Structures are given as structure tokens and as C-alpha cells.
C-alpha positions as protocol buffer text, in pm:
chain_id: "A"
residue {
  index: 1
  type: MET
  ca { x: -1 y: 12 z: 13 }
}
residue {
  index: 2
  type: ARG
  ca { x: 129 y: 348 z: -108 }
}
residue {
  index: 3
  type: LEU
  ca { x: 216 y: 592 z: 168 }
}
residue {
  index: 4
  type: THR
  ca { x: 1 y: 848 z: 23 }
}
residue {
  index: 5
  type: THR
  ca { x: -278 y: 610 z: 60 }
}
residue {
  index: 6
  type: LEU
  ca { x: -175 y: 564 z: 424 }
}
residue {
  index: 7
  type: ALA
  ca { x: -172 y: 919 z: 480 }
}
residue {
  index: 8
  type: VAL
  ca { x: -525 y: 988 z: 358 }
}
residue {
  index: 9
  type: MET
  ca { x: -633 y: 674 z: 550 }
}
residue {
  index: 10
  type: ALA
  ca { x: -508 y: 837 z: 854 }
}
residue {
  index: 11
  type: GLN
  ca { x: -665 y: 1185 z: 800 }
}
residue {
  index: 12
  type: THR
  ca { x: -1007 y: 1013 z: 745 }
}
residue {
  index: 13
  type: ALA
  ca { x: -987 y: 843 z: 1098 }
}
residue {
  index: 14
  type: ALA
  ca { x: -856 y: 1170 z: 1269 }
}
residue {
  index: 15
  type: ALA
  ca { x: -1153 y: 1284 z: 1231 }
}
residue {
  index: 16
  type: VAL
  ca { x: -1313 y: 1079 z: 1471 }
}
residue {
  index: 17
  type: ALA
  ca { x: -1213 y: 1221 z: 1845 }
}
residue {
  index: 18
  type: ILE
  ca { x: -1169 y: 917 z: 2069 }
}
residue {
  index: 19
  type: PRO
  ca { x: -1097 y: 979 z: 2419 }
}
residue {
  index: 20
  type: ARG
  ca { x: -720 y: 904 z: 2563 }
}
residue {
  index: 21
  type: LEU
  ca { x: -860 y: 708 z: 2848 }
}
residue {
  index: 22
  type: GLY
  ca { x: -1180 y: 496 z: 2931 }
}
residue {
  index: 23
  type: LEU
  ca { x: -1340 y: 271 z: 3171 }
}
residue {
  index: 24
  type: GLY
  ca { x: -1403 y: -143 z: 3080 }
}
residue {
  index: 25
  type: SER
  ca { x: -1704 y: -356 z: 3164 }
}
residue {
  index: 26
  type: ALA
  ca { x: -1610 y: -716 z: 3112 }
}
residue {
  index: 27
  type: GLU
  ca { x: -1736 y: -1010 z: 3296 }
}
residue {
  index: 28
  type: GLY
  ca { x: -2096 y: -887 z: 3391 }
}
residue {
  index: 29
  type: PRO
  ca { x: -2035 y: -637 z: 3681 }
}
residue {
  index: 30
  type: PRO
  ca { x: -2327 y: -614 z: 3918 }
}
residue {
  index: 31
  type: HIS
  ca { x: -2569 y: -337 z: 3811 }
}
residue {
  index: 32
  type: GLU
  ca { x: -2514 y: -58 z: 4083 }
}
residue {
  index: 33
  type: ALA
  ca { x: -2136 y: -133 z: 4085 }
}
residue {
  index: 34
  type: MET
  ca { x: -2116 y: -70 z: 3742 }
}
residue {
  index: 35
  type: ALA
  ca { x: -2352 y: 236 z: 3690 }
}
residue {
  index: 36
  type: SER
  ca { x: -2147 y: 387 z: 4009 }
}
residue {
  index: 37
  type: ALA
  ca { x: -1785 y: 350 z: 3828 }
}
residue {
  index: 38
  type: VAL
  ca { x: -1956 y: 461 z: 3520 }
}
residue {
  index: 39
  type: ASP
  ca { x: -2065 y: 798 z: 3685 }
}
residue {
  index: 40
  type: ALA
  ca { x: -1740 y: 827 z: 3870 }
}
residue {
  index: 41
  type: ALA
  ca { x: -1542 y: 798 z: 3564 }
}
residue {
  index: 42
  type: VAL
  ca { x: -1705 y: 1043 z: 3356 }
}
residue {
  index: 43
  type: ARG
  ca { x: -1746 y: 1305 z: 3628 }
}
residue {
  index: 44
  type: SER
  ca { x: -1356 y: 1256 z: 3653 }
}
residue {
  index: 45
  type: GLY
  ca { x: -1303 y: 1330 z: 3321 }
}
residue {
  index: 46
  type: VAL
  ca { x: -1285 y: 952 z: 3170 }
}
residue {
  index: 47
  type: LEU
  ca { x: -1505 y: 1000 z: 2862 }
}
residue {
  index: 48
  type: MET
  ca { x: -1480 y: 678 z: 2705 }
}
residue {
  index: 49
  type: ILE
  ca { x: -1692 y: 357 z: 2827 }
}
residue {
  index: 50
  type: ASP
  ca { x: -1654 y: 28 z: 2652 }
}
residue {
  index: 51
  type: THR
  ca { x: -1875 y: -258 z: 2639 }
}
residue {
  index: 52
  type: ALA
  ca { x: -1992 y: -567 z: 2440 }
}
residue {
  index: 53
  type: GLN
  ca { x: -2334 y: -731 z: 2382 }
}
residue {
  index: 54
  type: ASN
  ca { x: -2205 y: -1045 z: 2586 }
}
residue {
  index: 55
  type: TYR
  ca { x: -2089 y: -866 z: 2864 }
}
residue {
  index: 56
  type: GLY
  ca { x: -2422 y: -797 z: 3034 }
}
residue {
  index: 57
  type: SER
  ca { x: -2326 y: -446 z: 3157 }
}
residue {
  index: 58
  type: GLU
  ca { x: -2483 y: -242 z: 2896 }
}
residue {
  index: 59
  type: ALA
  ca { x: -2784 y: -148 z: 3116 }
}
residue {
  index: 60
  type: ALA
  ca { x: -2597 y: -47 z: 3396 }
}
residue {
  index: 61
  type: ILE
  ca { x: -2377 y: 152 z: 3219 }
}
residue {
  index: 62
  type: GLY
  ca { x: -2698 y: 325 z: 3058 }
}
residue {
  index: 63
  type: ASP
  ca { x: -2780 y: 433 z: 3368 }
}
residue {
  index: 64
  type: GLY
  ca { x: -2438 y: 528 z: 3496 }
}
residue {
  index: 65
  type: LEU
  ca { x: -2423 y: 772 z: 3189 }
}
residue {
  index: 66
  type: ARG
  ca { x: -2762 y: 908 z: 3269 }
}
residue {
  index: 67
  type: ARG
  ca { x: -2664 y: 1004 z: 3609 }
}
residue {
  index: 68
  type: SER
  ca { x: -2353 y: 1168 z: 3517 }
}
residue {
  index: 69
  type: GLY
  ca { x: -2536 y: 1439 z: 3340 }
}
residue {
  index: 70
  type: ARG
  ca { x: -2286 y: 1439 z: 3016 }
}
residue {
  index: 71
  type: ASP
  ca { x: -2375 y: 1380 z: 2677 }
}
residue {
  index: 72
  type: ASP
  ca { x: -2008 y: 1395 z: 2553 }
}
residue {
  index: 73
  type: VAL
  ca { x: -1895 y: 1056 z: 2640 }
}
residue {
  index: 74
  type: PHE
  ca { x: -1747 y: 794 z: 2382 }
}
residue {
  index: 75
  type: VAL
  ca { x: -1958 y: 482 z: 2414 }
}
residue {
  index: 76
  type: LEU
  ca { x: -1800 y: 178 z: 2237 }
}
residue {
  index: 77
  type: CYS
  ca { x: -1990 y: -164 z: 2218 }
}
residue {
  index: 78
  type: LYS
  ca { x: -1853 y: -465 z: 2047 }
}
residue {
  index: 79
  type: VAL
  ca { x: -2090 y: -704 z: 1866 }
}
residue {
  index: 80
  type: ASP
  ca { x: -2010 y: -1099 z: 1813 }
}
residue {
  index: 81
  type: LEU
  ca { x: -2007 y: -1294 z: 1496 }
}
residue {
  index: 82
  type: CYS
  ca { x: -2155 y: -1659 z: 1458 }
}
residue {
  index: 83
  type: THR
  ca { x: -2188 y: -1902 z: 1193 }
}
residue {
  index: 84
  type: ARG
  ca { x: -2436 y: -1819 z: 907 }
}
residue {
  index: 85
  type: SER
  ca { x: -2629 y: -2127 z: 970 }
}
residue {
  index: 86
  type: ARG
  ca { x: -2716 y: -2008 z: 1299 }
}
residue {
  index: 87
  type: GLU
  ca { x: -2808 y: -1641 z: 1234 }
}
residue {
  index: 88
  type: ASP
  ca { x: -2772 y: -1434 z: 917 }
}
residue {
  index: 89
  type: PRO
  ca { x: -2482 y: -1187 z: 975 }
}
residue {
  index: 90
  type: ARG
  ca { x: -2668 y: -915 z: 868 }
}
residue {
  index: 91
  type: ARG
  ca { x: -2960 y: -988 z: 1078 }
}
residue {
  index: 92
  type: ARG
  ca { x: -2724 y: -1074 z: 1393 }
}
residue {
  index: 93
  type: MET
  ca { x: -2568 y: -706 z: 1351 }
}
residue {
  index: 94
  type: ARG
  ca { x: -2887 y: -528 z: 1334 }
}
residue {
  index: 95
  type: ARG
  ca { x: -3065 y: -721 z: 1646 }
}
residue {
  index: 96
  type: GLN
  ca { x: -2714 y: -667 z: 1851 }
}
residue {
  index: 97
  type: VAL
  ca { x: -2690 y: -327 z: 1798 }
}
residue {
  index: 98
  type: THR
  ca { x: -3044 y: -222 z: 1830 }
}
residue {
  index: 99
  type: GLU
  ca { x: -3066 y: -404 z: 2154 }
}
residue {
  index: 100
  type: SER
  ca { x: -2727 y: -256 z: 2289 }
}
residue {
  index: 101
  type: LYS
  ca { x: -2836 y: 122 z: 2187 }
}
residue {
  index: 102
  type: ARG
  ca { x: -3166 y: 73 z: 2377 }
}
residue {
  index: 103
  type: LYS
  ca { x: -3017 y: -33 z: 2700 }
}
residue {
  index: 104
  type: LEU
  ca { x: -2741 y: 224 z: 2663 }
}
residue {
  index: 105
  type: GLY
  ca { x: -2917 y: 531 z: 2527 }
}
residue {
  index: 106
  type: ARG
  ca { x: -2636 y: 600 z: 2283 }
}
residue {
  index: 107
  type: LEU
  ca { x: -2394 y: 431 z: 2092 }
}
residue {
  index: 108
  type: ASP
  ca { x: -2085 y: 608 z: 1911 }
}
residue {
  index: 109
  type: ALA
  ca { x: -1865 y: 334 z: 1782 }
}
residue {
  index: 110
  type: VAL
  ca { x: -1944 y: -43 z: 1717 }
}
residue {
  index: 111
  type: ALA
  ca { x: -1658 y: -296 z: 1679 }
}
residue {
  index: 112
  type: LEU
  ca { x: -1676 y: -650 z: 1584 }
}
residue {
  index: 113
  type: HIS
  ca { x: -1554 y: -824 z: 1897 }
}
residue {
  index: 114
  type: TRP
  ca { x: -1341 y: -1125 z: 1756 }
}
residue {
  index: 115
  type: PRO
  ca { x: -1294 y: -1215 z: 1363 }
}
residue {
  index: 116
  type: LEU
  ca { x: -1380 y: -1547 z: 1474 }
}
residue {
  index: 117
  type: LEU
  ca { x: -1725 y: -1708 z: 1457 }
}
residue {
  index: 118
  type: LEU
  ca { x: -1778 y: -1757 z: 1817 }
}
residue {
  index: 119
  type: ASP
  ca { x: -2022 y: -2064 z: 1824 }
}
residue {
  index: 120
  type: ALA
  ca { x: -1822 y: -2319 z: 1611 }
}
residue {
  index: 121
  type: PRO
  ca { x: -1502 y: -2370 z: 1405 }
}
residue {
  index: 122
  type: ALA
  ca { x: -1550 y: -2242 z: 1056 }
}
residue {
  index: 123
  type: SER
  ca { x: -1313 y: -2215 z: 734 }
}
residue {
  index: 124
  type: GLU
  ca { x: -1149 y: -1914 z: 656 }
}
residue {
  index: 125
  type: ASP
  ca { x: -1390 y: -1857 z: 355 }
}
residue {
  index: 126
  type: ASP
  ca { x: -1662 y: -1899 z: 566 }
}
residue {
  index: 127
  type: ALA
  ca { x: -1567 y: -1666 z: 834 }
}
residue {
  index: 128
  type: ARG
  ca { x: -1440 y: -1414 z: 588 }
}
residue {
  index: 129
  type: SER
  ca { x: -1808 y: -1376 z: 414 }
}
residue {
  index: 130
  type: VAL
  ca { x: -1966 y: -1347 z: 736 }
}
residue {
  index: 131
  type: ARG
  ca { x: -1738 y: -1074 z: 834 }
}
residue {
  index: 132
  type: ALA
  ca { x: -1802 y: -884 z: 500 }
}
residue {
  index: 133
  type: ASP
  ca { x: -2186 y: -932 z: 543 }
}
residue {
  index: 134
  type: ALA
  ca { x: -2186 y: -817 z: 901 }
}
residue {
  index: 135
  type: TRP
  ca { x: -1954 y: -503 z: 823 }
}
residue {
  index: 136
  type: ARG
  ca { x: -2195 y: -390 z: 520 }
}
residue {
  index: 137
  type: GLU
  ca { x: -2476 y: -407 z: 774 }
}
residue {
  index: 138
  type: LEU
  ca { x: -2301 y: -178 z: 1023 }
}
residue {
  index: 139
  type: GLU
  ca { x: -2210 y: 27 z: 758 }
}
residue {
  index: 140
  type: ALA
  ca { x: -2565 y: 80 z: 654 }
}
residue {
  index: 141
  type: MET
  ca { x: -2659 y: 142 z: 1010 }
}
residue {
  index: 142
  type: VAL
  ca { x: -2394 y: 410 z: 1006 }
}
residue {
  index: 143
  type: ASP
  ca { x: -2559 y: 557 z: 701 }
}
residue {
  index: 144
  type: GLU
  ca { x: -2882 y: 550 z: 898 }
}
residue {
  index: 145
  type: GLY
  ca { x: -2768 y: 733 z: 1187 }
}
residue {
  index: 146
  type: LEU
  ca { x: -2789 y: 440 z: 1419 }
}
residue {
  index: 147
  type: VAL
  ca { x: -2416 y: 411 z: 1504 }
}
residue {
  index: 148
  type: GLY
  ca { x: -2169 y: 688 z: 1468 }
}
residue {
  index: 149
  type: CYS
  ca { x: -1828 y: 506 z: 1369 }
}
residue {
  index: 150
  type: LEU
  ca { x: -1731 y: 161 z: 1308 }
}
residue {
  index: 151
  type: GLY
  ca { x: -1395 y: -37 z: 1467 }
}
residue {
  index: 152
  type: LEU
  ca { x: -1248 y: -347 z: 1535 }
}
residue {
  index: 153
  type: SER
  ca { x: -1121 y: -553 z: 1788 }
}
residue {
  index: 154
  type: ASN
  ca { x: -884 y: -857 z: 1819 }
}
residue {
  index: 155
  type: PHE
  ca { x: -768 y: -795 z: 1464 }
}
residue {
  index: 156
  type: ASP
  ca { x: -440 y: -863 z: 1355 }
}
residue {
  index: 157
  type: VAL
  ca { x: -278 y: -695 z: 1051 }
}
residue {
  index: 158
  type: GLU
  ca { x: -406 y: -908 z: 778 }
}
residue {
  index: 159
  type: LEU
  ca { x: -751 y: -946 z: 916 }
}
residue {
  index: 160
  type: MET
  ca { x: -770 y: -580 z: 963 }
}
residue {
  index: 161
  type: ASP
  ca { x: -651 y: -485 z: 595 }
}
residue {
  index: 162
  type: GLU
  ca { x: -924 y: -741 z: 498 }
}
residue {
  index: 163
  type: ILE
  ca { x: -1195 y: -511 z: 648 }
}
residue {
  index: 164
  type: ILE
  ca { x: -1013 y: -206 z: 495 }
}
residue {
  index: 165
  type: ALA
  ca { x: -1006 y: -324 z: 152 }
}
residue {
  index: 166
  type: LEU
  ca { x: -1380 y: -378 z: 148 }
}
residue {
  index: 167
  type: ALA
  ca { x: -1508 y: -73 z: 367 }
}
residue {
  index: 168
  type: ARG
  ca { x: -1705 y: 251 z: 260 }
}
residue {
  index: 169
  type: HIS
  ca { x: -1658 y: 337 z: 624 }
}
residue {
  index: 170
  type: ARG
  ca { x: -1320 y: 264 z: 744 }
}
residue {
  index: 171
  type: PRO
  ca { x: -1230 y: 127 z: 1084 }
}
residue {
  index: 172
  type: VAL
  ca { x: -1153 y: 398 z: 1305 }
}
residue {
  index: 173
  type: LEU
  ca { x: -1027 y: 164 z: 1604 }
}
residue {
  index: 174
  type: ASN
  ca { x: -903 y: -162 z: 1669 }
}
residue {
  index: 175
  type: GLU
  ca { x: -929 y: -278 z: 2048 }
}
residue {
  index: 176
  type: VAL
  ca { x: -659 y: -525 z: 2142 }
}
residue {
  index: 177
  type: GLU
  ca { x: -441 y: -593 z: 2452 }
}
residue {
  index: 178
  type: VAL
  ca { x: -209 y: -321 z: 2537 }
}
residue {
  index: 179
  type: SER
  ca { x: 15 y: -384 z: 2858 }
}
residue {
  index: 180
  type: PRO
  ca { x: 395 y: -394 z: 2942 }
}
residue {
  index: 181
  type: ARG
  ca { x: 320 y: -767 z: 2946 }
}
residue {
  index: 182
  type: CYS
  ca { x: 142 y: -768 z: 2604 }
}
residue {
  index: 183
  type: TYR
  ca { x: 310 y: -499 z: 2404 }
}
residue {
  index: 184
  type: GLN
  ca { x: 228 y: -535 z: 2025 }
}
residue {
  index: 185
  type: GLU
  ca { x: 468 y: -304 z: 1902 }
}
residue {
  index: 186
  type: GLU
  ca { x: 434 y: -401 z: 1503 }
}
residue {
  index: 187
  type: LEU
  ca { x: 33 y: -420 z: 1544 }
}
residue {
  index: 188
  type: MET
  ca { x: 22 y: -85 z: 1693 }
}
residue {
  index: 189
  type: ALA
  ca { x: 258 y: 79 z: 1428 }
}
residue {
  index: 190
  type: ALA
  ca { x: 62 y: -87 z: 1157 }
}
residue {
  index: 191
  type: CYS
  ca { x: -234 y: 41 z: 1307 }
}
residue {
  index: 192
  type: GLU
  ca { x: -93 y: 424 z: 1330 }
}
residue {
  index: 193
  type: ALA
  ca { x: -4 y: 368 z: 955 }
}
residue {
  index: 194
  type: ARG
  ca { x: -360 y: 298 z: 875 }
}
residue {
  index: 195
  type: GLY
  ca { x: -525 y: 581 z: 1063 }
}
residue {
  index: 196
  type: VAL
  ca { x: -676 y: 322 z: 1311 }
}
residue {
  index: 197
  type: ARG
  ca { x: -668 y: 449 z: 1655 }
}
residue {
  index: 198
  type: VAL
  ca { x: -547 y: 160 z: 1899 }
}
residue {
  index: 199
  type: VAL
  ca { x: -777 y: 101 z: 2212 }
}
residue {
  index: 200
  type: GLY
  ca { x: -604 y: -92 z: 2486 }
}
residue {
  index: 201
  type: TYR
  ca { x: -766 y: -376 z: 2701 }
}
residue {
  index: 202
  type: SER
  ca { x: -610 y: -546 z: 2990 }
}
residue {
  index: 203
  type: PRO
  ca { x: -338 y: -281 z: 3075 }
}
residue {
  index: 204
  type: TYR
  ca { x: -244 y: -450 z: 3398 }
}
residue {
  index: 205
  type: GLY
  ca { x: -127 y: -773 z: 3197 }
}
residue {
  index: 206
  type: THR
  ca { x: -396 y: -1006 z: 3317 }
}
residue {
  index: 207
  type: CYS
  ca { x: -514 y: -1237 z: 3034 }
}
residue {
  index: 208
  type: TRP
  ca { x: -854 y: -1348 z: 3023 }
}
residue {
  index: 209
  type: LEU
  ca { x: -811 y: -1647 z: 2808 }
}
residue {
  index: 210
  type: ALA
  ca { x: -519 y: -1769 z: 3034 }
}
residue {
  index: 211
  type: LYS
  ca { x: -768 y: -1701 z: 3352 }
}
residue {
  index: 212
  type: TYR
  ca { x: -1062 y: -1905 z: 3227 }
}
residue {
  index: 213
  type: PHE
  ca { x: -895 y: -2165 z: 3002 }
}
residue {
  index: 214
  type: PRO
  ca { x: -560 y: -2213 z: 3111 }
}
residue {
  index: 215
  type: SER
  ca { x: -496 y: -2550 z: 2941 }
}
residue {
  index: 216
  type: PHE
  ca { x: -500 y: -2344 z: 2602 }
}
residue {
  index: 217
  type: VAL
  ca { x: -256 y: -2118 z: 2663 }
}
residue {
  index: 218
  type: PRO
  ca { x: 149 y: -2128 z: 2723 }
}
residue {
  index: 219
  type: TRP
  ca { x: 151 y: -1783 z: 2949 }
}
residue {
  index: 220
  type: PRO
  ca { x: -11 y: -1693 z: 3307 }
}
residue {
  index: 221
  type: ALA
  ca { x: -314 y: -1484 z: 3364 }
}
residue {
  index: 222
  type: ALA
  ca { x: -122 y: -1300 z: 3643 }
}
residue {
  index: 223
  type: SER
  ca { x: -106 y: -909 z: 3594 }
}
residue {
  index: 224
  type: VAL
  ca { x: 226 y: -735 z: 3635 }
}
residue {
  index: 225
  type: LEU
  ca { x: 85 y: -478 z: 3927 }
}
residue {
  index: 226
  type: ASP
  ca { x: 314 y: -720 z: 4163 }
}
residue {
  index: 227
  type: ASP
  ca { x: 601 y: -688 z: 3896 }
}
residue {
  index: 228
  type: ALA
  ca { x: 951 y: -540 z: 4076 }
}
residue {
  index: 229
  type: THR
  ca { x: 1022 y: -324 z: 3786 }
}
residue {
  index: 230
  type: VAL
  ca { x: 663 y: -215 z: 3771 }
}
residue {
  index: 231
  type: ALA
  ca { x: 662 y: -121 z: 4163 }
}
residue {
  index: 232
  type: ALA
  ca { x: 1010 y: 75 z: 4109 }
}
residue {
  index: 233
  type: VAL
  ca { x: 885 y: 268 z: 3815 }
}
residue {
  index: 234
  type: ALA
  ca { x: 551 y: 364 z: 4003 }
}
residue {
  index: 235
  type: ALA
  ca { x: 785 y: 481 z: 4307 }
}
residue {
  index: 236
  type: GLU
  ca { x: 1001 y: 695 z: 4114 }
}
residue {
  index: 237
  type: ALA
  ca { x: 688 y: 842 z: 3925 }
}
residue {
  index: 238
  type: GLY
  ca { x: 505 y: 904 z: 4284 }
}
residue {
  index: 239
  type: CYS
  ca { x: 194 y: 710 z: 4137 }
}
residue {
  index: 240
  type: THR
  ca { x: 59 y: 370 z: 4208 }
}
residue {
  index: 241
  type: PRO
  ca { x: 154 y: 50 z: 3983 }
}
residue {
  index: 242
  type: ALA
  ca { x: -204 y: 64 z: 3824 }
}
residue {
  index: 243
  type: GLN
  ca { x: -138 y: 442 z: 3728 }
}
residue {
  index: 244
  type: ALA
  ca { x: 216 y: 365 z: 3618 }
}
residue {
  index: 245
  type: CYS
  ca { x: 69 y: 59 z: 3359 }
}
residue {
  index: 246
  type: VAL
  ca { x: -214 y: 303 z: 3237 }
}
residue {
  index: 247
  type: ALA
  ca { x: 12 y: 586 z: 3176 }
}
residue {
  index: 248
  type: TRP
  ca { x: 273 y: 375 z: 3021 }
}
residue {
  index: 249
  type: ALA
  ca { x: -13 y: 264 z: 2731 }
}
residue {
  index: 250
  type: MET
  ca { x: -103 y: 626 z: 2712 }
}
residue {
  index: 251
  type: ALA
  ca { x: 281 y: 701 z: 2607 }
}
residue {
  index: 252
  type: LYS
  ca { x: 273 y: 457 z: 2361 }
}
residue {
  index: 253
  type: GLY
  ca { x: -62 y: 598 z: 2203 }
}
residue {
  index: 254
  type: ALA
  ca { x: -318 y: 387 z: 2289 }
}
residue {
  index: 255
  type: ALA
  ca { x: -618 y: 457 z: 2475 }
}
residue {
  index: 256
  type: PRO
  ca { x: -637 y: 240 z: 2765 }
}
residue {
  index: 257
  type: ILE
  ca { x: -948 y: 114 z: 2905 }
}
residue {
  index: 258
  type: PRO
  ca { x: -895 y: -51 z: 3263 }
}
residue {
  index: 259
  type: LYS
  ca { x: -1190 y: -181 z: 3409 }
}
residue {
  index: 260
  type: SER
  ca { x: -1265 y: -97 z: 3786 }
}
residue {
  index: 261
  type: LEU
  ca { x: -1595 y: -103 z: 4020 }
}
residue {
  index: 262
  type: ASP
  ca { x: -1432 y: 104 z: 4267 }
}
residue {
  index: 263
  type: PRO
  ca { x: -1523 y: 450 z: 4234 }
}
residue {
  index: 264
  type: GLU
  ca { x: -1198 y: 571 z: 4422 }
}
residue {
  index: 265
  type: ARG
  ca { x: -981 y: 358 z: 4178 }
}
residue {
  index: 266
  type: VAL
  ca { x: -1170 y: 499 z: 3880 }
}
residue {
  index: 267
  type: ARG
  ca { x: -1102 y: 849 z: 4017 }
}
residue {
  index: 268
  type: ALA
  ca { x: -731 y: 747 z: 4061 }
}
residue {
  index: 269
  type: THR
  ca { x: -701 y: 630 z: 3728 }
}
residue {
  index: 270
  type: ALA
  ca { x: -849 y: 940 z: 3581 }
}
residue {
  index: 271
  type: ARG
  ca { x: -515 y: 1107 z: 3738 }
}
residue {
  index: 272
  type: CYS
  ca { x: -341 y: 977 z: 3418 }
}
residue {
  index: 273
  type: LEU
  ca { x: -504 y: 1234 z: 3219 }
}
residue {
  index: 274
  type: ASP
  ca { x: -312 y: 1508 z: 3371 }
}
residue {
  index: 275
  type: ASP
  ca { x: -100 y: 1422 z: 3684 }
}
residue {
  index: 276
  type: VAL
  ca { x: 89 y: 1144 z: 3610 }
}
residue {
  index: 277
  type: ALA
  ca { x: 383 y: 1097 z: 3350 }
}
residue {
  index: 278
  type: LEU
  ca { x: 656 y: 867 z: 3306 }
}
residue {
  index: 279
  type: THR
  ca { x: 1004 y: 930 z: 3165 }
}
residue {
  index: 280
  type: ALA
  ca { x: 1162 y: 769 z: 2846 }
}
residue {
  index: 281
  type: ASP
  ca { x: 1374 y: 568 z: 3021 }
}
residue {
  index: 282
  type: GLN
  ca { x: 1079 y: 452 z: 3268 }
}
residue {
  index: 283
  type: VAL
  ca { x: 889 y: 350 z: 2932 }
}
residue {
  index: 284
  type: ALA
  ca { x: 1162 y: 155 z: 2804 }
}
residue {
  index: 285
  type: ARG
  ca { x: 1182 y: -33 z: 3134 }
}
residue {
  index: 286
  type: LEU
  ca { x: 823 y: -156 z: 3148 }
}
residue {
  index: 287
  type: ASP
  ca { x: 845 y: -217 z: 2749 }
}
residue {
  index: 288
  type: ALA
  ca { x: 1132 y: -473 z: 2851 }
}
residue {
  index: 289
  type: LEU
  ca { x: 871 y: -657 z: 3043 }
}
residue {
  index: 290
  type: ARG
  ca { x: 706 y: -773 z: 2712 }
}
residue {
  index: 291
  type: ASP
  ca { x: 607 y: -1163 z: 2695 }
}
residue {
  index: 292
  type: PRO
  ca { x: 694 y: -1265 z: 2344 }
}
residue {
  index: 293
  type: ARG
  ca { x: 455 y: -1540 z: 2346 }
}
residue {
  index: 294
  type: ARG
  ca { x: 180 y: -1313 z: 2405 }
}
residue {
  index: 295
  type: GLY
  ca { x: -19 y: -1080 z: 2101 }
}
residue {
  index: 296
  type: VAL
  ca { x: -318 y: -1105 z: 1898 }
}
residue {
  index: 297
  type: GLU
  ca { x: -194 y: -1388 z: 1660 }
}
residue {
  index: 298
  type: ALA
  ca { x: -150 y: -1608 z: 1964 }
}
residue {
  index: 299
  type: SER
  ca { x: -473 y: -1486 z: 2135 }
}
residue {
  index: 300
  type: LEU
  ca { x: -653 y: -1567 z: 1794 }
}
residue {
  index: 301
  type: ALA
  ca { x: -509 y: -1920 z: 1756 }
}
residue {
  index: 302
  type: ALA
  ca { x: -575 y: -2024 z: 2132 }
}
residue {
  index: 303
  type: HIS
  ca { x: -937 y: -1885 z: 2083 }
}
residue {
  index: 304
  type: ALA
  ca { x: -969 y: -2106 z: 1783 }
}
residue {
  index: 305
  type: ARG
  ca { x: -842 y: -2397 z: 1987 }
}
residue {
  index: 306
  type: ILE
  ca { x: -1105 y: -2339 z: 2237 }
}
residue {
  index: 307
  type: ILE
  ca { x: -1382 y: -2307 z: 1984 }
}
residue {
  index: 308
  type: ALA
  ca { x: -1279 y: -2618 z: 1865 }
}
residue {
  index: 309
  type: SER
  ca { x: -1276 y: -2814 z: 2189 }
}
residue {
  index: 310
  type: PRO
  ca { x: -1516 y: -3090 z: 2251 }
}
residue {
  index: 311
  type: ASP
  ca { x: -1586 y: -2913 z: 2611 }
}
residue {
  index: 312
  type: TYR
  ca { x: -1657 y: -2557 z: 2432 }
}
residue {
  index: 313
  type: ALA
  ca { x: -2035 y: -2500 z: 2490 }
}
residue {
  index: 314
  type: TRP
  ca { x: -2039 y: -2117 z: 2504 }
}
residue {
  index: 315
  type: ASP
  ca { x: -2362 y: -1969 z: 2303 }
}
residue {
  index: 316
  type: PRO
  ca { x: -2290 y: -1628 z: 2150 }
}
residue {
  index: 317
  type: THR
  ca { x: -2646 y: -1513 z: 2153 }
}
């Protein structure tokens, strides 16, 4: 792809203002706790809230947004894909987005959660066909004003380029793991070249695949918050280890979305917007914590093995 083309792509995505810091909401948090965390985050200046159709957090987020009284929050929701025999991809996108917007009250961005079909193994041709139809339906909803913009999640460079090649409405973000333990430098550079903003989940390094499916991945689930290097950098910077990880992700150009249900921790994270900064040396020391086994390609391979397992029974409705 020519450099001039990449520059045009970058300018296109730049028109969408994605906040520097967000709040995550995975694992079906209790309604009141999630609503309070959203309210605290927004009032503290954290103006992006991330969710997904299958998190079970949308109604609580909607309540929290209404409590905050602000209408300038960037609300991002992810939708899942399944095999065509289970549900037509266009119908599936329309159903999920409609349900999500009803619960959330607003929907600024919708992202394809995984490039995989989550209900059963599928051939590459089948998965590519489902992704294409799903994207075209999401684009139709942008045309109708139901959705502001579109994005991706857990897409490697090849899969991201697949969507870009067919898109009328280009993806403006790719939500992937971003932490000192999972530093995906090449992928992040590729996103930047294509004008795609990186939204970083699991900024503390905890891997959900290793947490729930440890037999399918060769790396641990543990976070880096107890790591000696993280502790030393945090002490030098006058912040907590959690703030150091968030500040590191922001220094790398990502928009991290740490999850917390504790309003005090949420407010502490918001300090990273103005009061917490790392030196170049501190950033480099955290860079060195990268586990080369981890990254989106490894996660996709592990997730595919999980889906193919005879014990896999998750139904992505």
C-alpha cells in the first residue's frame, strides 16, 4: 500500500475524536456497582466507556451515563459473529446493535469483537464471508445514523486489511490487549499507519484467556501489578503500579480501558490524564517486560483451539 494512501487513511480516522482514556466493563459486573463506576469515571473526565453485547453491562452503563448528566461520552460496544447457519450475519448485527443502543441510550462506535465465528469452528472462506456481510450491515446502520463509527477488536494486521479493503466506512479503532506484558509494537505501528486508533484492554497484563482457559495458552494469567520493575517505576513517578501501567499505555499512543468497580480507583486512574507521566527511560523499562508469546495472533490461535474443543459450549446469542 502506498504511503500517500496510508496518509489519506490516517486523515480519515483523525476526524473521529477518541478519548485518551476509558473504562472497561467486562465479566458481567453487578448493576449498581457498574453504574456507580461509570458515573465516577465520567465525572472525573474519563470520557470513553467500553462494553460488549455479551458482557451483560449495557443497562448498568446506560444508568451510569444518565446519572453523570454528560452527553459527550464516547460509548463503544462490541458485537460478536457466529456461523451463518445459526443466524444471518446482517440480521445478527442489526439485532445486537439495536438491543445495545436501547440499553445504553447512545452508541458512538460499534466494533466487531473477534474476527472468529464464536459458536463453532469455521473455514477461512466462511469466516471471511460472514465478516464482510456483517461489516456491510454495520455500514448501513452508520448511513442511517444509528451508529456513529465502526471499529475492530482482536484483529491482526492481515484481518484488519481485509476489512479496510472492502469498507465504505473505514474502521477507526482496533481494540486489542495493550500492557507492558503484552506490548504489540508491530501491530500498533500498523494501526497508526492505517489511521486506526488502538484502544487497549487489560492494561495491567491480566489475560482472560489464561484465566478461564489455562490449558489452551502457554502463558500465565497474572497481572504485572506486583512486578518489581513496575513497582520501582511507580515509586519513581509518584504513582501506583496501576497508574504506571495506564500511563505507559498512553505514552505508547493507546487509549487504555482499565476496568474497576471502585469509584476511588476509577478517580485515581483518571489522574493519568493530567497528573501522571513517565520518563522515556521508565517507559523503556516497562517495554522490556513484554512476553514474546503473547499478542493478537497467539490469542486468535488459542481462541480457535478453545472453540474447536469438545468441551466448548458457549452460545454467543
